[in-house]
MARBAKOL-980584 format. One record per atom (N, C-alpha, C): residue number from 1; residue in one letter; atom name; x, y negated, z negated. Coordinates in Angstrom, 1 decimal, always signed. Layout:
+-----+------+------+--------+--------+--------+
! pos ! code ! site !     c1 !     c2 !     c3 !
+-----+------+------+--------+--------+--------+
! NUM !    A !   CA !      X !      Y !      Z !
...
+-----+------+------+--------+--------+--------+
This chain:
+-----+------+------+--------+--------+--------+
! pos ! code ! site !     c1 !     c2 !     c3 !
+-----+------+------+--------+--------+--------+
!   1 !    M !    N !  +13.9 !   +6.0 !  -21.3 !
!   1 !    M !   CA !  +14.7 !   +4.7 !  -20.6 !
!   1 !    M !    C !  +13.9 !   +4.4 !  -19.0 !
!   2 !    K !    N !  +14.0 !   +5.3 !  -18.4 !
!   2 !    K !   CA !  +13.8 !   +4.8 !  -17.2 !
!   2 !    K !    C !  +12.4 !   +4.8 !  -17.0 !
!   3 !    S !    N !  +11.3 !   +4.9 !  -18.0 !
!   3 !    S !   CA !   +9.9 !   +4.4 !  -18.1 !
!   3 !    S !    C !  +10.0 !   +3.0 !  -18.1 !
!   4 !    L !    N !  +11.1 !   +2.7 !  -19.4 !
!   4 !    L !   CA !  +11.0 !   +1.3 !  -19.5 !
!   4 !    L !    C !  +11.7 !   +0.5 !  -18.7 !
!   5 !    T !    N !  +12.3 !   +0.7 !  -18.0 !
!   5 !    T !   CA !  +12.6 !   +0.3 !  -16.5 !
!   5 !    T !    C !  +11.9 !   +0.5 !  -15.7 !
!   6 !    F !    N !  +10.7 !   +1.1 !  -15.7 !
!   6 !    F !   CA !  +10.2 !   +1.1 !  -14.5 !
!   6 !    F !    C !   +8.6 !   +0.1 !  -14.9 !
!   7 !    Y !    N !   +8.3 !   +0.1 !  -15.6 !
!   7 !    Y !   CA !   +6.9 !   -1.5 !  -16.6 !
!   7 !    Y !    C !   +7.9 !   -2.2 !  -16.5 !
!   8 !    S !    N !   +8.8 !   -2.3 !  -16.7 !
!   8 !    S !   CA !   +9.4 !   -3.7 !  -16.8 !
!   8 !    S !    C !  +10.1 !   -4.2 !  -15.3 !
!   9 !    L !    N !  +10.0 !   -3.2 !  -14.3 !
!   9 !    L !   CA !  +10.1 !   -3.8 !  -13.3 !
!   9 !    L !    C !   +8.4 !   -3.9 !  -12.5 !
!  10 !    L !    N !   +7.2 !   -3.5 !  -12.7 !
!  10 !    L !   CA !   +6.0 !   -3.0 !  -12.5 !
!  10 !    L !    C !   +5.4 !   -4.4 !  -13.0 !
!  11 !    L !    N !   +6.4 !   -4.9 !  -13.9 !
!  11 !    L !   CA !   +4.8 !   -6.8 !  -14.7 !
!  11 !    L !    C !   +6.2 !   -7.5 !  -14.1 !
!  12 !    S !    N !   +6.7 !   -7.4 !  -13.5 !
!  12 !    S !   CA !   +7.6 !   -8.8 !  -12.9 !
!  12 !    S !    C !   +6.4 !   -8.8 !  -11.4 !
!  13 !    L !    N !   +5.9 !   -7.6 !  -10.8 !
!  13 !    L !   CA !   +6.0 !   -8.0 !   -9.4 !
!  13 !    L !    C !   +3.9 !   -8.6 !   -9.7 !
!  14 !    F !    N !   +3.4 !   -8.2 !  -11.0 !
!  14 !    F !   CA !   +2.3 !   -9.1 !  -11.1 !
!  14 !    F !    C !   +3.3 !  -10.3 !  -11.9 !
!  15 !    S !    N !   +3.5 !  -11.2 !  -11.8 !
!  15 !    S !   CA !   +3.8 !  -12.3 !  -11.9 !
!  15 !    S !    C !   +3.1 !  -13.2 !  -11.4 !
!  16 !    C !    N !   +2.5 !  -14.4 !  -12.0 !
!  16 !    C !   CA !   +1.9 !  -15.5 !  -11.0 !
!  16 !    C !    C !   +2.6 !  -16.2 !   -9.5 !
!  17 !    A !    N !   +3.2 !  -17.6 !  -10.0 !
!  17 !    A !   CA !   +3.5 !  -17.5 !   -8.7 !
!  17 !    A !    C !   +4.8 !  -18.6 !   -9.3 !
!  18 !    T !    N !   +5.4 !  -18.6 !   -7.9 !
!  18 !    T !   CA !   +6.9 !  -19.8 !   -8.0 !
!  18 !    T !    C !   +6.9 !  -20.5 !   -6.9 !
!  19 !    S !    N !   +7.3 !  -21.7 !   -7.3 !
!  19 !    S !   CA !   +7.6 !  -22.6 !   -6.3 !
!  19 !    S !    C !   +8.8 !  -23.4 !   -5.8 !
!  20 !    N !    N !   +8.9 !  -23.5 !   -4.4 !
!  20 !    N !   CA !  +10.6 !  -24.1 !   -4.5 !
!  20 !    N !    C !  +10.1 !  -25.4 !   -3.7 !
!  21 !    Q !    N !  +11.1 !  -26.1 !   -4.3 !
!  21 !    Q !   CA !  +10.9 !  -27.4 !   -2.7 !
!  21 !    Q !    C !  +12.1 !  -26.9 !   -2.0 !
!  22 !    V !    N !  +11.1 !  -28.1 !   -0.8 !
!  22 !    V !   CA !  +12.9 !  -28.0 !   +0.6 !
!  22 !    V !    C !  +11.8 !  -29.2 !   +1.6 !
!  23 !    I !    N !  +12.7 !  -30.1 !   +1.9 !
!  23 !    I !   CA !  +12.8 !  -31.0 !   +2.6 !
!  23 !    I !    C !  +12.8 !  -31.0 !   +4.0 !
!  24 !    G !    N !  +12.3 !  -31.3 !   +4.4 !
!  24 !    G !   CA !  +11.7 !  -31.4 !   +6.0 !
!  24 !    G !    C !  +12.4 !  -32.6 !   +6.6 !
!  25 !    P !    N !  +12.6 !  -31.9 !   +7.9 !
!  25 !    P !   CA !  +13.7 !  -32.8 !   +9.2 !
!  25 !    P !    C !  +13.8 !  -34.3 !   +9.0 !
!  26 !    D !    N !  +12.5 !  -34.5 !   +8.5 !
!  26 !    D !   CA !  +11.8 !  -36.7 !   +8.9 !
!  26 !    D !    C !  +12.2 !  -36.8 !   +7.4 !
!  27 !    G !    N !  +12.5 !  -35.9 !   +6.5 !
!  27 !    G !   CA !  +13.1 !  -36.4 !   +4.8 !
!  27 !    G !    C !  +11.7 !  -36.3 !   +4.0 !
!  28 !    T !    N !  +10.0 !  -35.6 !   +4.4 !
!  28 !    T !   CA !   +9.1 !  -35.7 !   +3.7 !
!  28 !    T !    C !   +9.7 !  -34.4 !   +2.9 !
!  29 !    E !    N !   +8.9 !  -34.7 !   +1.5 !
!  29 !    E !   CA !   +9.7 !  -33.5 !   +1.0 !
!  29 !    E !    C !   +7.9 !  -32.5 !   +0.5 !
!  30 !    Y !    N !   +8.2 !  -31.1 !   +0.7 !
!  30 !    Y !   CA !   +7.3 !  -29.9 !   +0.7 !
!  30 !    Y !    C !   +7.8 !  -29.2 !   -0.7 !
!  31 !    Q !    N !   +6.5 !  -28.0 !   -0.4 !
!  31 !    Q !   CA !   +6.6 !  -27.3 !   -1.5 !
!  31 !    Q !    C !   +6.4 !  -25.7 !   -0.9 !
!  32 !    I !    N !   +7.0 !  -24.5 !   -1.4 !
!  32 !    I !   CA !   +7.3 !  -23.4 !   -0.8 !
!  32 !    I !    C !   +6.6 !  -22.4 !   -2.1 !
!  33 !    V !    N !   +5.1 !  -22.0 !   -1.8 !
!  33 !    V !   CA !   +4.7 !  -20.8 !   -3.2 !
!  33 !    V !    C !   +4.4 !  -20.2 !   -2.4 !
!  34 !    N !    N !   +5.3 !  -19.0 !   -3.6 !
!  34 !    N !   CA !   +5.1 !  -17.1 !   -3.7 !
!  34 !    N !    C !   +4.4 !  -16.7 !   -4.8 !
!  35 !    C !    N !   +3.0 !  -16.2 !   -4.0 !
!  35 !    C !   CA !   +2.9 !  -15.1 !   -5.0 !
!  35 !    C !    C !   +2.7 !  -13.6 !   -4.6 !
!  36 !    E !    N !   +2.1 !  -12.8 !   -5.9 !
!  36 !    E !   CA !   +1.2 !  -11.6 !   -5.2 !
!  36 !    E !    C !   -0.2 !  -12.2 !   -5.2 !
!  37 !    K !    N !   -0.8 !  -12.9 !   -5.6 !
!  37 !    K !   CA !   -1.9 !  -12.9 !   -5.0 !
!  37 !    K !    C !   -2.7 !  -14.5 !   -5.0 !
!  38 !    E !    N !   -3.6 !  -15.0 !   -3.5 !
!  38 !    E !   CA !   -4.0 !  -15.8 !   -3.1 !
!  38 !    E !    C !   -3.8 !  -17.0 !   -3.5 !
!  39 !    R !    N !   -5.6 !  -16.5 !   -4.7 !
!  39 !    R !   CA !   -5.4 !  -17.7 !   -5.6 !
!  39 !    R !    C !   -4.1 !  -18.0 !   -6.6 !
!  40 !    H !    N !   -3.3 !  -16.9 !   -7.0 !
!  40 !    H !   CA !   -2.3 !  -17.7 !   -7.9 !
!  40 !    H !    C !   -1.6 !  -18.7 !   -7.3 !
!  41 !    C !    N !   -1.1 !  -18.7 !   -5.7 !
!  41 !    C !   CA !   -0.5 !  -19.2 !   -5.3 !
!  41 !    C !    C !   -1.3 !  -21.2 !   -5.1 !
!  42 !    R !    N !   -2.5 !  -21.2 !   -4.7 !
!  42 !    R !   CA !   -3.8 !  -22.1 !   -4.9 !
!  42 !    R !    C !   -3.5 !  -22.5 !   -6.2 !
!  43 !    K !    N !   -3.5 !  -21.6 !   -7.3 !
!  43 !    K !   CA !   -3.7 !  -22.1 !   -8.2 !
!  43 !    K !    C !   -2.1 !  -23.6 !   -8.9 !
!  44 !    E !    N !   -0.9 !  -22.4 !   -8.5 !
!  44 !    E !   CA !   +0.4 !  -23.5 !   -8.5 !
!  44 !    E !    C !   +0.4 !  -24.6 !   -7.6 !
!  45 !    A !    N !   +0.3 !  -24.6 !   -6.8 !
!  45 !    A !   CA !   -0.1 !  -25.4 !   -5.4 !
!  45 !    A !    C !   -0.8 !  -26.9 !   -6.0 !
!  46 !    K !    N !   -1.8 !  -26.1 !   -6.8 !
!  46 !    K !   CA !   -2.3 !  -27.3 !   -7.4 !
!  46 !    K !    C !   -1.7 !  -28.4 !   -9.4 !
!  47 !    K !    N !   -1.1 !  -27.0 !   -9.5 !
!  47 !    K !   CA !   -0.3 !  -27.3 !  -10.4 !
!  47 !    K !    C !   +1.1 !  -28.7 !  -10.1 !
!  48 !    I !    N !   +1.9 !  -28.2 !   -9.3 !
!  48 !    I !   CA !   +3.0 !  -28.7 !   -9.1 !
!  48 !    I !    C !   +2.4 !  -29.6 !   -8.2 !
!  49 !    C !    N !   +1.0 !  -29.8 !   -7.8 !
!  49 !    C !   CA !   +0.7 !  -31.3 !   -6.5 !
!  49 !    C !    C !   +0.2 !  -32.1 !   -7.8 !
!  50 !    K !    N !   +0.2 !  -31.9 !   -9.3 !
!  50 !    K !   CA !   -1.4 !  -32.5 !  -10.0 !
!  50 !    K !    C !   -2.3 !  -33.0 !   -9.3 !
!  51 !    G !    N !   -2.5 !  -31.9 !   -8.5 !
!  51 !    G !   CA !   -3.9 !  -32.0 !   -8.2 !
!  51 !    G !    C !   -4.0 !  -31.1 !   -6.8 !
!  52 !    N !    N !   -4.4 !  -32.6 !   -5.9 !
!  52 !    N !   CA !   -4.4 !  -32.2 !   -4.3 !
!  52 !    N !    C !   -3.4 !  -31.8 !   -3.6 !
!  53 !    Y !    N !   -3.4 !  -31.1 !   -2.5 !
!  53 !    Y !   CA !   -2.3 !  -30.6 !   -1.6 !
!  53 !    Y !    C !   -3.4 !  -30.4 !   -0.4 !
!  54 !    E !    N !   -1.8 !  -30.3 !   +0.7 !
!  54 !    E !   CA !   -2.6 !  -29.9 !   +2.0 !
!  54 !    E !    C !   -1.8 !  -28.7 !   +2.6 !
!  55 !    L !    N !   -2.5 !  -27.5 !   +2.9 !
!  55 !    L !   CA !   -1.7 !  -26.7 !   +2.8 !
!  55 !    L !    C !   -1.4 !  -26.6 !   +4.9 !
!  56 !    L !    N !   -0.3 !  -26.7 !   +4.7 !
!  56 !    L !   CA !   +0.4 !  -26.7 !   +6.1 !
!  56 !    L !    C !   +0.2 !  -25.7 !   +5.9 !
!  57 !    N !    N !   +0.9 !  -24.2 !   +6.3 !
!  57 !    N !   CA !   +0.8 !  -22.8 !   +6.7 !
!  57 !    N !    C !   +1.1 !  -22.0 !   +5.6 !
!  58 !    T !    N !   +0.7 !  -20.5 !   +6.2 !
!  58 !    T !   CA !   +0.3 !  -19.5 !   +5.0 !
!  58 !    T !    C !   +1.1 !  -18.1 !   +5.7 !
!  59 !    D !    N !   +1.5 !  -17.4 !   +5.4 !
!  59 !    D !   CA !   +2.8 !  -16.4 !   +5.8 !
!  59 !    D !    C !   +2.2 !  -15.0 !   +4.6 !
!  60 !    T !    N !   +2.0 !  -14.1 !   +4.8 !
!  60 !    T !   CA !   +1.7 !  -12.8 !   +4.3 !
!  60 !    T !    C !   +3.2 !  -11.4 !   +4.3 !
!  61 !    E !    N !   +3.4 !  -11.6 !   +3.6 !
!  61 !    E !   CA !   +4.5 !  -10.2 !   +3.9 !
!  61 !    E !    C !   +4.0 !   -9.3 !   +3.5 !
!  62 !    I !    N !   +4.2 !   -7.2 !   +3.9 !
!  62 !    I !   CA !   +3.3 !   -6.7 !   +3.0 !
!  62 !    I !    C !   +4.4 !   -5.6 !   +3.5 !
!  63 !    D !    N !   +4.8 !   -5.2 !   +1.6 !
!  63 !    D !   CA !   +6.2 !   -4.0 !   +2.1 !
!  63 !    D !    C !   +5.3 !   -2.6 !   +1.4 !
!  64 !    S !    N !   +5.0 !   -1.6 !   +1.9 !
!  64 !    S !   CA !   +4.4 !   -0.7 !   +1.6 !
!  64 !    S !    C !   +6.3 !   +1.1 !   +1.3 !
!  65 !    A !    N !   +7.2 !   +0.4 !   +1.5 !
!  65 !    A !   CA !   +7.7 !   +1.3 !   +0.9 !
!  65 !    A !    C !   +8.9 !   +1.0 !   -0.2 !
!  66 !    A !    N !   +8.1 !   -0.7 !   -1.7 !
!  66 !    A !   CA !   +7.7 !   -0.9 !   -2.4 !
!  66 !    A !    C !   +8.8 !   +0.5 !   -2.8 !
!  67 !    F !    N !   +8.0 !   +0.9 !   -3.5 !
!  67 !    F !   CA !   +7.4 !   +2.1 !   -4.9 !
!  67 !    F !    C !   +6.8 !   +2.2 !   -4.6 !
!  68 !    N !    N !   +7.7 !   +4.1 !   -4.3 !
!  68 !    N !   CA !   +7.3 !   +5.3 !   -3.8 !
!  68 !    N !    C !   +6.2 !   +5.4 !   -2.7 !
!  69 !    G !    N !   +5.7 !   +3.9 !   -2.1 !
!  69 !    G !   CA !   +4.8 !   +4.4 !   -1.7 !
!  69 !    G !    C !   +3.3 !   +2.9 !   -1.1 !
!  70 !    M !    N !   +3.4 !   +2.4 !   -2.7 !
!  70 !    M !   CA !   +3.2 !   +1.5 !   -3.1 !
!  70 !    M !    C !   +3.3 !   +0.2 !   -2.8 !
!  71 !    T !    N !   +2.0 !   -0.3 !   -2.3 !
!  71 !    T !   CA !   +2.2 !   -1.2 !   -1.1 !
!  71 !    T !    C !   +2.1 !   -2.4 !   -2.1 !
!  72 !    V !    N !   +3.1 !   -3.4 !   -1.2 !
!  72 !    V !   CA !   +3.3 !   -4.6 !   -2.4 !
!  72 !    V !    C !   +3.1 !   -6.0 !   -0.9 !
!  73 !    T !    N !   +2.5 !   -6.7 !   -1.7 !
!  73 !    T !   CA !   +1.8 !   -7.8 !   -0.9 !
!  73 !    T !    C !   +2.6 !   -9.2 !   -1.5 !
!  74 !    T !    N !   +3.0 !  -10.4 !   -0.5 !
!  74 !    T !   CA !   +3.3 !  -11.7 !   -1.2 !
!  74 !    T !    C !   +2.4 !  -12.5 !   +0.0 !
!  75 !    F !    N !   +2.4 !  -13.3 !   -1.0 !
!  75 !    F !   CA !   +1.7 !  -14.5 !   +0.2 !
!  75 !    F !    C !   +2.6 !  -15.9 !   -0.4 !
!  76 !    N !    N !   +3.0 !  -16.5 !   +0.5 !
!  76 !    N !   CA !   +4.0 !  -17.7 !   +1.3 !
!  76 !    N !    C !   +3.4 !  -18.7 !   +1.4 !
!  77 !    F !    N !   +2.6 !  -19.6 !   +0.7 !
!  77 !    F !   CA !   +2.1 !  -21.1 !   +1.1 !
!  77 !    F !    C !   +3.3 !  -22.4 !   +1.4 !
!  78 !    L !    N !   +3.2 !  -22.7 !   +2.2 !
!  78 !    L !   CA !   +3.7 !  -24.2 !   +2.4 !
!  78 !    L !    C !   +3.1 !  -25.2 !   +2.1 !
!  79 !    V !    N !   +3.8 !  -26.4 !   +1.5 !
!  79 !    V !   CA !   +2.4 !  -27.3 !   +0.9 !
!  79 !    V !    C !   +3.3 !  -28.5 !   +0.6 !
!  80 !    K !    N !   +2.0 !  -29.6 !   +1.2 !
!  80 !    K !   CA !   +2.4 !  -31.2 !   +1.1 !
!  80 !    K !    C !   +1.5 !  -32.1 !   -0.1 !
!  81 !    C !    N !   +2.4 !  -31.9 !   -1.2 !
!  81 !    C !   CA !   +1.1 !  -32.9 !   -1.9 !
!  81 !    C !    C !   +0.8 !  -34.2 !   -1.7 !
!  82 !    Q !    N !   -0.4 !  -34.6 !   -2.3 !
!  82 !    Q !   CA !   -0.3 !  -35.5 !   -1.5 !
!  82 !    Q !    C !   -1.3 !  -36.6 !   -2.7 !
+-----+------+------+--------+--------+--------+
């Protein structure tokens, strides 16, 4: 049972990308895209924006204590669809 839980958790780490819409102070819609690999963020941004987007900000989070010393990197993109 422990190995099944471990593999389920491991698979969730390698999922593609997720996105959330946010509204800026001026009422402009933006998307925050989170992913494990930078190329997945770019692909998700292109998909949700139906093509062109402007990359406004990026952030990288590195957690080296997540799974017994295994490093987990998360990319965060702030994009504006064009």
